[in-house]
C-alpha angles and dihedrals in degrees: 000000000000117000114222091185131008127172133158118203119200120219093221098161093051094049092047089051094049088046091050091048095048094046095045092052091050093048096046096042097041110176092000085069087080090071106125093232093055092043088058089048092050091045091053089049092052094046089050088051093053094044095048096034094110145359118224122198126190135175123201131178091279110014145050109220129189135164141169123242116322092001101268091128104046133162133186125195121188110236090223088067096056119099102184145337130216130185104235141170121234123221111255092241092063087073124187139294130055107325147143117251136173090267094049131266121351124204114187141140102186142008134008100270117105144154116239113216118201116199126214091248091057099259120131138197135173130223116206112224141160087222103055099154094042093049089045091050093047092049094046090050089050092047093054087080091065101049 
């Protein structure tokens, strides 16, 4: 399957934040950090860091695909079901991650820039990206086949 667009954005600030929290807790707690409850919390933080470490977006001839980290949280949207796309900027308080917003679902690992995708059924979602104009142009170009 030929890729018309492919980009992986790393959530550097998130990864640094998790790393600082983990190292800080280990340094402050010392031997007490070996408590089973704390080890579980630290393990969950590390798993979260791996899962949300990056967001990869790909466009093929028929689909928009995107996934977090190693691909555990993956979504595929048929291009034929997309009405329009627009480069947008999210408010800072929407944060990052996989979340519900007033404009539909948000999938983001870093920054405020995104592309809003409006589906033909009226649903919307936003893909965070550090290349909003480039992603929007690539999607518009791929959607031209279905108009």
